[in-house]
N, C-alpha and C positions, 0 to 999 in steps of 0.2 A: 103390589100384589104378591111377589115372590117371597115377601117376609113371612108369609103363612107357612112356608116350607119349614121354618124352624120348629113348628109344633111336631114335626116328625123326627127331631133330633135323637129321640131315643132307639129309634131304628137305623138311623145313619148319621154318626156324630158330626161330621163336617157341615151338616145342615143348620148347625146352631149358629154359623156365620151370618145366616140371614137375619138374625135377630139383631145384630149390632149395626148401628146407624152408621158408622164410619165405613164399614164394609160396602153397605148399599150405596152410600154416596160416591165411593170410589167405582163401583161397578156401573152406578147411573152415567158417570163420566164417559167411561169407555163404551157402554152400550149406545148413548147418544153419538159419539164419534163414529162407531161402527154402522150404525143406521144412517148417519149423515152421508159418509163416504160411500154407502151403497145407493143411495136415492138421489144424491145430489147431481150425477152425471144425467141420470134419467130426466129429472125436473128440468135441468138447463136446457137439455136438447128438446124437451116438450114446448117449453117456453119459446125457444128459438123457431120451433116448426109452425107455432101459431103466431109468429111474428110480434110478440108480446114485448116489444122493445121500449126502453125508457124514453119519455117524451121530454126533448130538452128545450129550455126557453131559447127564443132567438135573441139577435143583437139588440132588437128595439127593448128588451126587458134587462138583460144582462151584460150588454156592451161587450167589452173584450173578453170577458169570461167565456162567451159563447165559442171563440177561437181556441182558447186553452182546453175545453171539453169537447170539442168537434169529433174527437176518436171516439167518444161514449155513445155515438148516436144509435148505433145497431145492438147495444148490449142489452139483454133481456132484463126485465125487472120481475117483480113478484118472487123473489128468491127467498123471502121471509119463509115461505112454505116449506123450505128446507129445515130451516131451523125449528120451525113449529112441529113438523112430523117427528123429528128427532128428539126434542123436548118432551112432547105428549106421551110418546110411546116408551121413552126411557123412564119418565116419571111414572107412569101407570105400573110398570113392571117393577120398580124399585122402592117407590114410597108407600107408605100406609097412607090410604085414601081417607084421612080424617077431614075435619072442617076446613082447616087452613089450607091443606093441598087442593082440596076440591075448589075452594074459592079462588085460589091463584091460578088454576087452570081453567076456569069458568071466565076470569078476567082476560086470561091469554086467548082464549078461544073466541070470545066476543070481540076482542080488539083486533085479532087477526081476520075475522070476517068483515070488520069494518074497513081495514086497511086494504083487504083484497077487493072490495067493491069500489073503493077510492081509485086504486090503480087501474082496475079495469075501466072505469068511466075515462080516465086519463088516456088510457091505450086506444080505447074504442073511439073516443072523439078526437084523439090526436091533438089535445092541449094540456096544459099543466095545471088546470084547475081541479078537476076532479069533483069529489063530493063536497057540497056546500059546508063550511065550517060549522054552522049552527046544527046540520043534522048529524055531524060527528059528535058533538057535545051533548045533543038529546040523547043519542044512543049510549054514549059513554055514561051518561046519567042514569039510564036503564039498567046498564051492567052493574053500576055502584049499588043501586036499589037492591037487586036481586043478590049480591054478594052480602050486602048487609043484613038482609033478611035471614040468610043463612047463619051468620055469625050471631045476631042478636036473639034468635029464637032459642038457642042453647044457652042455659043460665050461667054455665061456666065460661064459655067464649063471650058472652055478653058483658060479664064482669071485667074481663081482661081488654076488651076492644073499646071499653068504655074510659079506660084510662089513658091520660095523655103525658107522655115521658118527652123530656127534652135533654140534649147532650149535656154532659158534666154534671148532672142532677142526680142525688142518691134516692130522690123520691118523686113520684109522679107529679106534675105541675097540676093537674086535675085528676081526682081520684075517680069522679062519675061525670063524663059529659053527656049532656041532653042529646038524645037521639038525632035531633034535627042538626045538631052541630057536628056529631059524628059523621052524618051524610055528606054536608058541606066540606068537612075536612077531608074524608076520604075521596070525595069527587075531586078536590083541588089537588091532592097528591097523584092520584091517577092520572087525571087530566093533564096536569103540569109536568110530570114526568114523561108521559106519553109524548106530548108536543115538544119537549125539549129535546128527546132523542130524534125525533122527527127532523128537527132542524139541523141537528148534528150530522144527519145522514146526507152528506153532499159531496164528499169525495172518497175515493176507494180506501175501505178499511178502516176509516176513523170511527164511524158509529160502532161497529161490531168490536173492535179492539178495546174501546172504552167501557163498552157494555161488559166484556169478559172480566175486566178489572173489577167493576161494581159487582158483579155477580159473585166473584169470589170472596169479596167482603162480606156480602149479605149471606153467603154460605156459612161463615163462621159466626156471624150474628146470630143467624137461625139457630145454629147448634149450641151456642151459649145460653140463649134466651130459653131454649127448651131444656136445658140440663139444670136441675134445680140447685146443686152444689155450686157450679160455676157462676150462675146467675147470682146466687147470694154472696158469693165472694166478690164479685165484681160490682155489686150493688146496681144491679140492672133488673128490670121487671121480668119475673119468671113466667113464661107462658107455656104450659103444659101441652105438649103435642106439636108446637111450632118447630121443633127440631127437624122434623120431616120436610120442613121447607128447604132444608139444606141440600136434600136429594134433588129438588127441583132446580135450585140454582146450580148445583154442579152438572146437572144434565145441560143447562144452559150453557154452562162453560164448555162442555165437550161439543155440543152443537155450534156454538160459537166459533171455536177453533176450526171446525170443519167449513163452516161458511167464510172464514177469513181466508182459508186456503184458496177458495175460488174467488174471493172477493178483493184480494190483495193486488195493487197495482201491477199491471193493468186488469181491471176487473173482467171477470167473465159473466158475472151475474150481479145484479144490484138487489138489495132486500125489498126496496120500495116501502110504501107506508104498510103493506102486508107484514113487513117485519119492524118496522121502527115504531110504529104506533103501539104494536102489541108488546114489544119488549119494554117500551117505557112503562106501560101501565103494569106488566107483570113484576116489574122492579119495584114500582110504586105500591103494589098491593102487598108485596112481601115486606116492604120497609114498615107499612101501616100495621101489618100483623104480628111482626116481631118487636113493635112498640119503638121503633127506630125512624119514624117518618122524617123528622128535622135533619137527622144525620145523613140522609140521602142527598141533602143540598151539599154537604162536604164530600161526601164519597162521590157523588155525581157532580163534582165541581166543573167538568168540562162542559158537561150538558147545560148547567146553570150559566157558564160563560157564553154559551152560543145563544141560550135564550135571551140574556140579557143584551147581548150585542144587538139583537134585532129590536127589542123593546127600545133601547137607546137610539137607535138609528132611525126607526120610525117617529119617535117623539121630537128628536131633533129636527128631521125632515119637515115636520107639520107646524113646530112651535118657533123654529128659527129660520123661517122664510126658505125652505128647501135646502138648508145647509146640512151637510152629512158629517158625522163622526168619523166613519169607517169608509174606506174606498167602496166596500160592499159588505152586507151582512147576510148570513151569519159571519162570525169573525174568521173562520177559516178561510172564506174567499178573500178578505181583505189581505191576507199574507200571501195567498196566490197572486193577487194582482200586484203585490209588493215585489214579486219576483222569486219567492220561495218555490222550489219545486215541490209538486203534490206529495211525493213520499216524504220530503222533510217535514211539511206541515203535519203529516199524519204522525210520524214517528215522535216529533216534539210534543204534539198532544197526546200521544200515548204516556210520554214521559210525565206529562203534568197529571193526567189521570192517575198514575200510580202514586204520585205525591199526595195527591188529594186522598187516594184510598188509604195511605198509611196514616194520615191525620185523622181521617174518619175511624180508623181502627183504634186509634190512641184514645178516643172518646170513652171506650168501654172501661178503660183503666183510669183516666183522668176525671175523678168524680169526688 
């Protein structure tokens, strides 16, 4: 919204800064941090007053992990509202609200609402089940349908969103994907990334730290994909207008750092599904719109590890007569039960996340 101030630069020279994407990205980060630090104490106190505490699983479900996490019993959840408010306000202020930004914010808002409903059911019913999985998937499919309608109704965005790019390739794998395939593919990207971050959100600071790393990478990818000269030099798909998604990504970085301030061990607030479902969907939608959906598997390597550990654990349990691969899944709990302190698990996973991020960035040049 504030980029329109550049139209008045003839009356006030410094207003030309609002025309530059790099300046608006920088300001979006600072604005998100300022908003976050302003509202976080109020939201945390509000959640505490309403006694919206995290519902923990008992020993019958998680065995000795219940003792390790006993101190988290009264920590409020739904802290994803802090991230949501900061990202939304900062993005609206500093980004040009084109189709790509609008779609990213629609996905983020829709999944935040689903996550909030899920958290509310868990808290109100005092159990860890929440919203049935099938209803989550149905509502996620509805959000994907709405976003695709916006992207495909415009001939320019339709053309770009119908291309399928893969890492290390100088040309799109598919120049024109059928609409039904685009829908299924986007749904898988959004739902997959959404649920992967949801599984990662199990110990203090882990999910949001890895999300910050992935957001930084996609801020760069959004910028280069939206810049014709750089995109041509790197042999990646040029998507006019998607550079504005860098503003959203860096707003998320700013909001994420604020949330980490309060979520670092010992956590004062948990993001809950209000945060984790929405953050995954937001990153997935941005990855799709920047034509880097498969790169998200590399950049979000920690999230993939967490999801695969659950799939392998469940598969082994069912197919190998109740034999487990890990002590507990997702895999961060496995290391907790091996005796690693929670903070050591988090920091080591952050390091792995940074390595995956650098590998993901290298795919821009290795083509």
